N, C-alpha and C positions, 0 to 999 in steps of 0.2 A: 504493499499499499504506500502511495505517495504521501508526503507530509510537508507542511509549511515550515519555515524557519520559526514562526511563532508557536507552532505546535511542538516542535523540538524543545524550545525554551520551556514551555509550559510543563511538558513531561519531565525535563531535567529538574525543574524546581519542585514539582510534585513529589518526586521521589526522595527528596530531602525531608519531607514532613513525616511525622510519627504519629502512631495511634495515641490517643488520649492528650495530645498537645493542645494548647490554646494558641490559635493562629489568627493573627490580626492583619487585615488588609485594608489599607487607607485609601484615599481618594485618587481618582484617575489611575487605577491599577488593574486593568482587565487581565493582564498576564498572571499576576499572582493570584488574582481572584479565580481564574480558570484552574490554576494549579492547585489551590486549596480545595475547590470542589471536586477536582479529579482524585486527589488523595483520599478525601472523605468518601468517595464512591468506590474506592478500590481497597487500597491496603490500610487506610486509617479511618475506619468507620466511626470510631468513637472520639475523633478529634473534635474540638470545639472551634468552629469556623466563624470568625466575626468579619463580615465584609461590609465596609461603608457604602451605603447606597442600596443594600439589600435588607429590607425591613424584617425579613424572616431570620436573618443571620446578623443582627446588629443590636446587642443588648444595652447599649448605652444611650440615654435620653439626651445627653449633652456631652460636649468635648471634655469637660472637666472630670467627668466620670472616667472617661478613657485614661486620662492623664494620671489620675489617682490610681487606677488599677495597674498601670505600667509602672509607676513608682513604687508600688508594693511588690513588684516582681511577678505579677500574675500572668503576664504575656510571655509565652514560651518562644513564639517566632513573630518576627516582623519583616516586612520586605521594604528596602528602600532602594531608590534610584536617584539620579541627578544629572545635571548637565555635564558634569565632570566627576570622574572618580579617579583618584590618583594612585601612584605606585604603592601607597601605604594603606589604601582603602578609605581615605578621607572623601567626603562627599560635599559637592558645592551646588547649592540650590538658590544662591543669592545673586550672583553678578559674574559675568564674564569680562575680564579685564579689571582694571582698578575699581575698587568698590566706590571711590568718591565720584569718579566719572566713567562708568562702565561702557563697554561696547554694547552689552545687552543686560538689562535689569530683569532678574528672574523672579518668580513668585515669592521666594523665601522658604525657610525651613520648616515652618509650623512647628510640629513637635519632634522633628527628626533628631535633634541633638539628645532629647530625653529619651526617645525610643532606642537610639544606638546605645545609650549607655545603661538602660534599665531593663531591656528585654533580654531573654536568655540567649536567643540566637538571632543574628541579623543575617538576612540573605540579600545581598546587593544584587541588582540586576540592571541591565540596559538591553533595549529591544534592537539596538544597532551596535556595531563595533567599529568605530572609526578613531583615528588618531586624536582628533580635538577633544573626544569624550574621554580620553584616557591619558592626560598629561602627567608629567613627572610630579608636579605639585599642582593642586588645585588653586585657582585665583582666589578663592574664599572658602574657608572651612565652615560649613554649615553644621556638619555632623563629624565628630572626630573619632577615628577609628580607636585611638587610645592604645594602651599597652595590649599586648597579645593575650595576656590572662589578667582580668580584673580581679580585685581582691575578693569579691563576694560572688564570683562566678557568673556574673551577668555580662551583657554586651559582647558575647563572643561572636566574631565575624566567621560565619559558616563558609562564605565564599562569595565570589563575584561571578555571575552567570550572564552569558550572552548567547546569541544564536551560534556563535563560532567556538566559544571556549568556556571552560571553568577555570578560574583562577583562585588560588588560595594563598594565604600569608605564610611566608617562610618563618618557622619558629626561631631561626637564627638572625635574620636580618629584619623581619617585620615587613618586607617588600612582598607584593603579589608575584607569584610565579605561576607558570602554566601547569594545571594539573590534568586537564583533559581537553582534547580537541573534537570538534564536531565531525561526523562522518565526511569523508571527501574534502576535508580542509587541511592544508599543509601548515606546519609550524611557520614556515616562512611568510605565508599569507597572514597568519595571526600577528607575527612580529611586525609586518608592514602596516597593520591596521591598528597597532598600539602605540601610543605616543611616548611611552616610557620603555626602558630596556627591560624586557621580560625574560627572566630566567626560565629555563626549560630543560627537561630530559631530551636526549635525542629522538627517543620515541615515546612520547607521552601517552597516556591512556586515552581511549576513544569514548565519546559519549554515546551511550547506547541509543539508537534510533528509537522512535515511539514503536511500541508493540501494537499487534493488531487489536489486542484487548483495550489498551490505552486509547487508541484512535476511536474505537467504537464507542467508549464511554464519553470521550471528549467531544465526538460529533453527535452524540445522542443526548443522553441525560445531562451532561455538563453544558452542552450548547443551549438546551432548552432552558436551564436555569440562568445561564448568562444573557439569554435574549432579554429577560426582564431587568437586567442591571446594566449591560453594555450591549445594546442591540446591534449597533453598527459593527463592532468588534466581532460579535458572534457570527454575524453574516459574512464578513469579509475574510476572516482569519481562520474560522474553524470549518474544516471540511472542503477546503479548496485546494488541497495539495495535488 
């Protein structure tokens, strides 16, 4: 079965979610929303999925309730993205260029800094993989990756996920290194599309393509649920491989 880059990314993220975890998906996040629903429909049926924009799966009446729950360490997984993700896993959601006079003013971090610090695991993702999105250093740190291991066990960076690659922080240097490459993608292609120097094994692992079972769920049950949350994404990205 053919699959789209978005479906590969969704399946890759979904496989990282565990049964009985509390998974929180924020605003403008169709890819992680689909990943969470796919995990719940397959290998994590008892996961608690909280998706902003989905009344059936959003237990918070106001933003402060969410922030309080995150501060208490009640969120196991949160997904973050940004205009820039640098070599250390820092995220920029504020400005491209100098903050005082930026080339582009971005929406801002909302609760990103809090979530990165107080959720148990953070899955960073980008739906594209281009050099400008992965600079050596972000122009502005909206959410700080912090030390590899925080004192209370929260804020662990699980990895950075794109349609081309999986990157994880080195325990020795704190820099991102290539952990796995997408099917039919060369290491050289990933290097060329990454703005910082990316360490890699000569033959990194390969991301498993979506299975027939994953695609059937994704294009059936998950697509039906996504249509009520992200109708355009469901129509254009799910089932068009």
